[in-house]
Residue, then its C-alpha position, 0 to 999 in steps of 0.5 A: m533469550g529475549q528480544n534482540s532489538p526493540q520492535e521498529p515502529v512504522s517508519p516515516d519513510i513508508a508514509a512518504l512513499s507513493f502507492e507505486d513506490a510502496l508496491a514495488e518495494l513490497e514486490v521486491i521483498v516478496r520475491r526475496l522471501e520466496e527465493g529463500s536466499i536471505k538469513l532468518d533475521e533479515a527475512i523477519s525484518a523484511y516480512e515486518r517491513g512488507t506488512y507495513l508496506k501492505r497496510h500503506c498500499e491498502a490505505k492509499l487504495q482506499n483513499a483513492q476509492l473514496r475520491v473516485e467519482k462518476i461524471i453525471l451527464g445532462t440530457d444534452g450529453r454534457p457533464v453537469g456534475t459528479e457523484p460518488l461512484d458506487p462500489e461493485 
């Protein structure tokens, strides 16, 4: 037996999701897979979508981390600028 259907490319709807929406959908997928209440074909499709959602969330987090900056205070305690926040 060959492939039943061609591999689905990364869906443009995932790219349009916010981090929060993608994470919420990923949590639903994980819950459904852990329950074991879905058919094998559905589980495989859900797993694949979950993989894309995970990558999307990781990319969003990495982008956010690059944008986080530390506020630099002057001697008088007032903000004078920003610099990249050191990763821990």
